[in-house]
N, C-alpha and C positions, 0 to 999 in steps of 0.2 A: 481644634486642630492645630497641628504643628506646621508652621511655614517652612517650606524648603524651597531653595533656589535651583534653578536648573539652567544650564547654558545652551544657547542656541546657535552659537557661532559654528559656522561650517555646514549647516543643514542645507540640502538642496531638495527640490521637489522630487517626489518618489513616484516611480512606477515599478515597485518592488516585484521581483520575480523569485519563485521558489528555486532553491539552489540545487538544480539538478546536476549541472556539470561539474561544478567545483565548489564545495563549501568554503573555500579559503579566500574568496573574493567577495567583499562586503557588496550587497546589492544597492542599486540606487534608493534613495529615501533613507540613508542612514547617515549619521555623522560619526566621526570618530571621538567626538566631544562627548563625554558622559555627564548625566545629571548626577550631581554629588548626592551621595546617600549612604546607606548602610553597608557595612562589610558582611561578607558571608558568615552565616551562624555555623556553629559547631554542633554537631549532633552526637548525643551519647551513645556509645556502643552497647550491644546487647551482651548479657552473659548467661552462661548455662546454670540451671538450677536443677536440683533433684535427680543427679545422675544415677545415684544408687537405686532409686525407684524404677527408673527407666531400665536400668540393668537387669532388675528382677522381673519386669513385665516382658521384656523381649528375650530373655534367657541368653544374653550375649556375655562372652568372655571379656575380661578387662581390656585386651588388645583389640577384640572386634568393636568394642564399645568406643574405644579411642579412635579407631578408624572411622566409625560411623560419625562421631562428633566432629571430627576434622573434615570429613567429606561435606557435612551440613554446613559447617563454618565456611568452607571455601565456596559453597554454593550461594550462601547468604551474602558473603563478601562480594561476590562477583555481582549479584543483583543490586546491592547498595552502591557499588562504584558505578555502575552504569546509570543508575537513577540520578546520582550526583552529577555524574558527567554531563548527562543530558540537560538537566536542570541549569547547571552552570553555563553550559554553551547557549542555551535559550536566553537566560537572563543577560549574559554578556552581548548576545546578538542584538536584542531589542530594548534592554533596560527596562524589561516588562514592569518591574515593581514601581517604576515612576511614570507609567502612562496612565492617562485618563481612561475612563470606561470607553469613550468613543475611539481613542487611539488603539486600545486593546482590540476592539472590534475591526478596526481597519487593518490591524496587523494580520488578521485572518483573511487573506485574500482568495480570491477565485472560489474553487469548491470549498475550501476550508470556511469561509464565510457563509456559504449556503448551509453547510451541515451545522455549523454552530448556531445558526438563526433559529434552528428548530429546538435545540436546547434551550436557547433564551425564551422561546415562546412558552415551553412547559415550566420553566423556572419562574417566570413572571405571571403565569396564568393564576386565576383564583384558587385552583385546586389542581392536583396532578391529573385527575380524570378530565378536567376541563382542557388542560393543555393537550392531552393526548387526543382529545376529540378534535380540537383545533388543527393539529397536524394531520389528522386522518381526513379531514374535510377542509383542506387547504384552498383558499381563494386568492392568495397573494402571488404565488409562485409562477403560474401560467395563466395569468388573466386572460379571459374571464372564466376559465376552466376550473372546476372543482375536483381536486386530485387527492388521493391517498399517498401523501409523501412517504409514509412508513413502508408502503409497497414499492414505491419507485426508487427511494434513495438510500435503502439499507440503513435506516436511522435508529436501529436498536441500541447502539452504543449511547446515543444522545438520550434516549428514552430512559435507559438504566442510569446514567450519570445524573441526569435531571431529578429522578426520583431519589437517588442517593443524596443529592445536594438538598432537596427539601426536607428529607428526613434529618439530615445533619444540622441544618440550620434551625429546624423546628425543635429538635432536642436540645441543642445548645441554648436556644432562646428560652425554652422552658425552665432550665436550670440557671439562666442569667449568665452564661459564660460568654464572654466576648469572643467573636470568630474572625474579626479583621481589624486592622488599624488603618486610619485614613489620614492623609495630609492634604494640605493646600500647596500645589505646585506653582511657583512663579517662573513662567516660561521666558520672561524677557521680551525684548524687541517689540514692545508695544502690544504683545498678545495677552489676552486675559488670563488669568489664574485657572487652574483646573484642579478638580479632587482626584487623588490617586489613592487607591486602597490595595492593601496586601493582606493575604490570609485566606484560609479556605472558605471563610465567609463571603469572598468576592467570587461571583460565579465563574469568571474567566480563570481566576487562580485554581479554583476547584478543578475545573475541567482539565487544564494542562498538567496540574499535579497528579490527576488520576491516570492520564496517558503516560506520564513518565514512570509512575509506579508500576504500571502494567509493563512497560518495557524493561524495567528493572527486574521484575520477575521473570521475564523473557531471558535475561542473561542468566539467571540462576538455572533455568531449564537448559541453556546452552551448555553450561558446565555439567550438568547431570548427563546430558546427551552425549557430549564428547567422551565423558568418562565411561560411560556404558557401553558406547560403540567400540572404544579402544580397549576396554578392561583395565583402565588405569586412571588413577586420579590425575597423573600427569597429563593424560590426554585431554582431560577436562580443562586443565590450565592452559594447554596449547590452543584449545579452541577459543577460549577467552581472549588470550594475548593476540591471536590472529585477528579476532573481531575488533579489538581496540586498535591494533596496528593499522587496520584497513577500515577505519570506522566511517570515513567519508564516503567509501564505496559500499558500505554494508547497510546504511540506513539513512534516512532523512528525516526522521521523526523529530529531531531536535529544532529543524527549521519549519516543519509543517505538521504540528501535533494533530489537528483534526481530521487529516485525511484517513481514508478507510483502512489503509495498510498498517496504520499506527495501532488500530484496534484489532485487526484480523490476524497480522503475521505472528504475534506471540502464541496464538492458537494453533497455527500451522506447525511452529517448533514443538508444542506439546503433541499434536497429532502424529508427526513424524517419529517422535520418541516412542510413542505407544506403538506405532506400526513396526519399529524396530524391535520392540520387545515381543510382539506378535510373531515376526518372522523368525526371531531366535527360539521361540517356544514351540516345541513340536506340535502340542495340541493346546492352543490358546483357549483360555477359559471364556465364558460368556461375559464375565465382568470386564475382562480386557477389551472385548469387542464392543460392548456398550460404552466403555470410556472412550474408544476410538470414535464411536458414533456422536458422542457428545462434543468431543473436540472438533470434529467434522462440522457439526451445526454452528458451533461457537466461530468457526472460521469462515463459513459461508455466509452467515447472516449479515455481518458488518460490511461485505465487500463484494461488489458485483463481478469483480475480476477473479474471484476464488475459483469458480468452476474451471477456468483455463489451466490453473495451477494443479487442481486434482485431476484433470485430464492427463497432465503429464505424469503424474503419480501412477494413475491406472495403466497407462501405457508402459511405464517402466516395470510395474509389477507382472503385466502381462508378457512382456519380453522375457522376464525372469522364468515365468511359467513355461514358455515355449522351449527355453533352453534347459529346462528340467531342474531348475534350482528352486521352484515353488510348487508345492503339491497342489493338485487341483481342488482338493477339499478345502484347503486353507484359502486358496484364491477365491473360491465361491463364498467362503464365510466373509472375507473381505469385501467382496462385491455386494453381497446382501447388505452389509453394513452401510456401504455407500448409497445403495438404493434407498434404504430406510430413511437415512438422513436427508437425502435429496427430497424424498417426499414431506419430511417433517419441515423442512426449510420452505417448500412450495406452499405449504399450508400457513406458516408463520409469516410468509410474504405475501398473503392474501391472493395466492393464485398467479405469481409473477411468471409469465409465459416463457421468459428467457431461461428459466432454470430447466423446463421441460424440453425446450427446443435447442438446448446446447449440444455441442459435440460431446461433452462430459456425459450427458444423460444418455445419449445414443450409444456411446461406447460402452457404458455399463451393460446395457442390454445385448449388444454385440458380443462382447467377451463372454458373457454368461452362456449365451447360445452356442459359441464356439467350443467352450469347455464342456458343456452337456452333450456335444456331438463329437468329442474327442475320439471315441471308438470308431465312428464312421470315418473320420479323417484318416485313422490308421489303416482302415480297410481299403481306401481309395488311393492314398499316396504312400510312396516308398519312405521308410523311416529315414531320418537325417535331414539334410539341408532342405529337400523338397517339402516335406511336411511342415518345416518351420516357415518357409517362404509362404506356403500356401495358407497357413493359418494367419500370418501377418497381413496378406493381401485380403483375406476374407474379413479381417477385422477393419482395415481401412475402408474397403468398398462398402461394407454393411454399415458402418458408423456414418459415413457421408451420405449414403442414400436414406438411412433412417432419419438423420437430421433434417434433410430436406423435405422428406415426407411429413414429419411432425410439424415443421415450420408452415407447409402449405395448408395442412389440416387446421392447425391453430390460428392461422392467419398472422403469424408473428413475423415481424421484419426489424425488430429493435437491434439486432445483432448484425444486421446486413453490413454495417460499416466495418465490422471486424473481417469479414470476407474480402471487402474492397481493400481493406488495409494490408491484408496478407498478399492479395493479388498485386498490389502496387510495389510490393518489395521484390518480386520476381519478374514483373513485366513493366511496360511503359503505361500501364493503366493509370488514369488520374480523373478524379471528379472533385467537386467542391469539398465534400466532407472528408474525403481521403487526404486531400491537401491540407485541410485544417489540422490533421494529426501529423502528417509527414513533415510539414514545415516547422514543427515544434521539434527542438533538439532532442528531448527526451523520448520522442517516438521514432527517431532516426536510428540508423544502424549504430552499433556500439562504437564510440570514438576510439581512435588508435591509442590515445594516451592511457586508456583503462588497463589494457594487458601490460603496459609498460609500468604502471603503478603496482600491478600484482607481481610484476618481475622484481621490482626494487625491494619489496618486502618478503621476497622468496615465497609468496603464497602460490604462485603459479608454478615453480619448479618442484615444490613439495607436492602439490596435486597431481603434477604430471608423473612423479616417481610412484605415489600411491596407485594411480590409475594403471600404470605400466605393470606393477606387481600383480594387480587384480586381473588385468587383461591377460597376463601370462598364464595365470591359473586357468581362466576360462578357456583359453586357446588349447591348453593341454587336455581339458576336459572334453572339448568339442573333438579333437584329433582322436581320443580315446574312444568317443562314442561312434565316430564315423567308421572306426576300425572294427568296432563290434556292433554291426548294425542291428542285430536282434535286440540289443539293449537300448536302441534308439527308439523303439516303438512307444507309443504312448502307454504310460504305466498305469496300473490300477492303483487305487487308494492304499491298498495293503502294500503293494511294491513301494510306493512312495514313502510310507511310514517306516519301511524297512531299510530305507536308504542310508539312515545314520546320521548322526550329528554333524559329520563333515560337511554334507550337502546343505544342511540347514544353515550352518555358520557361512558357507560360501554364498548362499542365497542372499543373505543379509548384505554381503559386501557387494554383490552383483547388483541388487536393487539400488543401493546408494550411488554406485558408479553410473548406472544408467540415468538415475535421477539428476546426477551432476551434469551429465551430457545433455539432458533435455533443458535443464537451466540455462546452460551455456548457450544452446540454440535460441532460446527465447531472448536472452540478453544480446546476442549477435544482431537478432532482427529488430529488437526495440530496446534501446539503451536503458530505458526506465527499469527494465526487468532484471538488470544486474543486481537489484536489490533482493533477488532470490538466489542469484548465482553466487555472490560474494559470501553470505552467511554459510551456504552449504559447502563452499570451498573451505571455510574455517572448520566445519564439522569434519570434512575429510581429512583435513590437517591433523586431527586427533589420532588418526591411524598410524601416524608416525611411532606412537607409543604401543601399537598392537603387537603383542608376541605372536599372534597368528600370521601376521605379514612379515614381521622382522624377526622370526625366531632363529633365522640363520645367524644373526649376531648372538653369538652362543651366551655370553654372559650379560645378564640383566644390567648390571652396573655400567658395562660398557655401552649397551643399548641407551640407557638413560643419559650418559654423558655425552653421546652422539646428539641426542635430542636437546639438551640443554645447549650445546654449542650452537646448533641451529637457531634455538630461540634467541641466543645473543646476537646472532648475525641479522635475524629478523628485526630485532630491536633497534638497529642503527637507524634503519629508515623509518620504522614504526613509531619510535619516539619522536622523530622530527615531524612526522605527520600529526601527532597528538599535539605538539607544541604549536604547530601552524594552526590547528583548531582553537587552542586556548588563547591564541594571539588576536582572534577576531573580537574586536571592541566596537560596538556600534550602538545606534540608538534609533528606534523607529520614529520616522517623522513624515508625514504626507500633508502638509499645509493645504495644497491645492484641493485634495479630495476632502479635507476637513471643511473648506469653505463651501464646497459643492454641497455636502450633506447637511450642513447648517442652513444653507439657503433652501434646500428642499424641504426641511422641517418647518422653515419660517414662512415660506412664500407659496407653497402648494397645498391642495387639499389632500386629506388623508386617503382619498379614493382615486387620486391622480395616478395614471398608468405610465410607466417608464419603460423605455427600451434603449439598448445601447450595448457596448462591448460586454461579453459574458462576465469577465472578472468584476467589471464595475457594477453590474446588475446585483451581484451577490452582496456587495456593500450597501448598495441602496436598500435591498431588501432588509438586510440585517439591522442596519442603523437607523433607518427612517420608517420601516414598516409599510412602505408604499408598495402597491401591486407592480409587478413586472411581467413582461411577456416572454422573456428568454433568460437563460441562467447557464451556469458552466457545467451542469450534469448532461453530457452530450450523448448519453447512451440510449435515449428514447428517440424513435423515429419521427414522431410528430414534433418533438423539440427541435430536432435538427432541421426540419423544414421551416419552423418559426424563426430560427436563429438565421437561416439563409435569407429569408424575407428581410429581417432587421438589417443584416449586413449588406443588403444592396445599397445602402448609403455609401459603402466603400467601393462601389461598382462604377462602371461608366455609363450607366443608365441615365435617362433623363430625370430631373427633379420631380416632374409629374408622376412618373411610374414609381418612383421610391415613395412619394408622398401617399399614393393609392395603397402601396403595400402596407405602410405604417397605419393608415386609416382602417384597413381591413382587420388589423389586429386590435384596433381600439386603443392606440397608443396616444396619450396626451403630450408627453415630452420625449425627446430623443436626445440622449447625451453623447455629443460628438467628441472624439478625441483625435487629435491631429496625428498623434504617433501611429495610430492604427492605419491611418492613410499612407504614411511615408515609411515606416520601418520595414526592414526586409532581412530576414534571417539569413538568407541565401538567394542567389538569382532565381526568380519565378516565385518567390515566396511573399511578396507584398500582397496586401488584400486586393488592390486592383488587378494584379497579375494572377491570382487565384481565380478571380471573377472572369478573366478573359477566357478561361476554360469553359465555363457555363454560358457566357455571353459574348461569343466570337464576333457577332455583327457590330459590336461598339468597340472593338479593339482599336487602340490609337487615339480615342477621344480622351480629354482631360477628365480624370475621376471627379465624380460628383463631390466627393468629400473635400476635394481642393477648392471647388466653387463654394462650398458652404463655409469653409474656413475664412474666405474673403467677405462673403455676403450671403446670408441665408434667404434673401428676398428673391423671388416673389413666393416661393412655395411654403417657406417656414419663417418664423419670427424668433430671433435671438432674444432670451429673456435672462440669460446669465452667461458670464464668460470669465475666465481667468487664464493663467499661462497654459493649463493643461485642458481643462474642460470647457465646452460650449453647450449650453442647453437650448435646444431648439423647440419651440412650441408648435405642435402639429395641429393644423386646423381641423375643426369637427366636420364630419360628414352629415350634411343637413338634408340628404335625399329622403 
């Protein structure tokens, strides 16, 4: 091993948080002093071979072949640049190449640590099938329950990556090819040296590299998407530049690689690209619909939130259908594809009831019935606005009714917190679980600074211009329809097929505009969901290059000159945003948590059960393998109730009542963090204040956690403490 020194000066204890609000401010637990090490490596570029054979096989003219080659080159370059950008930011942020295995695991906080722990289990198991059996019969995550985590936590990405890692290391080991390099890191300040490994043979390196490569491919898809939608390679370039100029608002994968969106969102981009192709094609082939279905599955399997995004997509398509921009037959084909893929996901998720009881599933059925009854609607209601409104009301009413009927029949309540969260946005409704969401900044309404940042990069003005032009065309069509009411009646499929390519082209733009408005609504309600809005705004920005919208600029050269001038103006703030990202230099360090995890490993039994704050529990499970009773995946109704019992430590209840709650769960040790007792994101959002909603009879009393920070007697025994953490031993129930 090669010895390397690393500086520790300037480090402070960490309670690192994911950078939801601004990636420009380094979180706690980082220092600006870097561990000395290697410079970035240069990667050789790819080159094209066999152009003549490609030309013969494809039957392309030299000019067409050159256009294709330049198109593929730009797509590949976009993907490479995004992969390099993400890797560069991640390394700069954490100095990941110089972290020990334990430090790398601690860097995956909250849900990230929970997801990564299952990848680690499969990687370290005697065989892949043994690892798969272990995560499907998990006894550590919700002690003493045995749960199928593959069903509960959307872990297919970890299963796939772990299988790839095992195949990669097995193959390289067979041929004797080294897969990683390790060093001994001298941390200074009296700390013991640690081993640090770099290369694809290191499990954590393999994991994050695959995530960044996937998101590099996503950027290639964005270029293709923008170019296809606008009909111009320049449109693809505009999309890519908009994404980079607004990178901090578009993605957080560089800060949080293991989150579900890091795996799922690239497949949503592919899915929407395929959907655009289907909308543009008058009679889509079965192959296109199958491809759409596969991308649907790949989007839904990794992420429990995917169903809500697809709900907005189906709603946008249905609105396009109502306005006459989407043929009924094509709409039904898309609906069938969604239904089949939902069924496939239900099977692959081992019967996860949240899929069937979602608004998305109910909406698919409702829309199918409404389209099937379109002739009946035409007989009952007058053509025009009335029939449009009635179809919309029928969709909303039947979807809500069907959703609650299915939830009642299947006895599913896992997504009840979503209804509570939506209710709290428009009323004064509050409960414990709703406050746990709304007190987090990422689940609050969108911050005022976000549209200002869109304004500075001209992304917002560009989108408003594009939307205004599309809205103007829609308005003219509606006026024309209302003036000729006989044409507003529901059309037969033959009539729709004869409507012409103009309606098909408009339908594509109408869908994208409605989808943008749906994403905007989601982002306004929940700030975290701007990660859908911003990329779609970048896609819509490509329409600056559309001759369909901007054909009134007669000369193509003049049109392109205007676009280039706009890009130059965007770049003023856009380049400044990129420079601010590149200027982030940090190093992950969390010595108090490292002390805690080392103590647990050395001083507790392997079957000792732990409880505490959800983010810390994920780290305890990942790095020590000890059983836990609660964790950060808050989507399960049973888990929410468990967490509520655990968090009674931060209420104003008596120590005896809280001790009984912990004993009921079989907890051996509780990890107390003073920060959870005192921190307050805004008035009413400290843990004791949240508990006041559920426990009004104790309002005004000193929180139990304050008493525990002073002395844990007589209800608990303090067995470990440092500046951040205090481990309380829970007495056994001897009844």
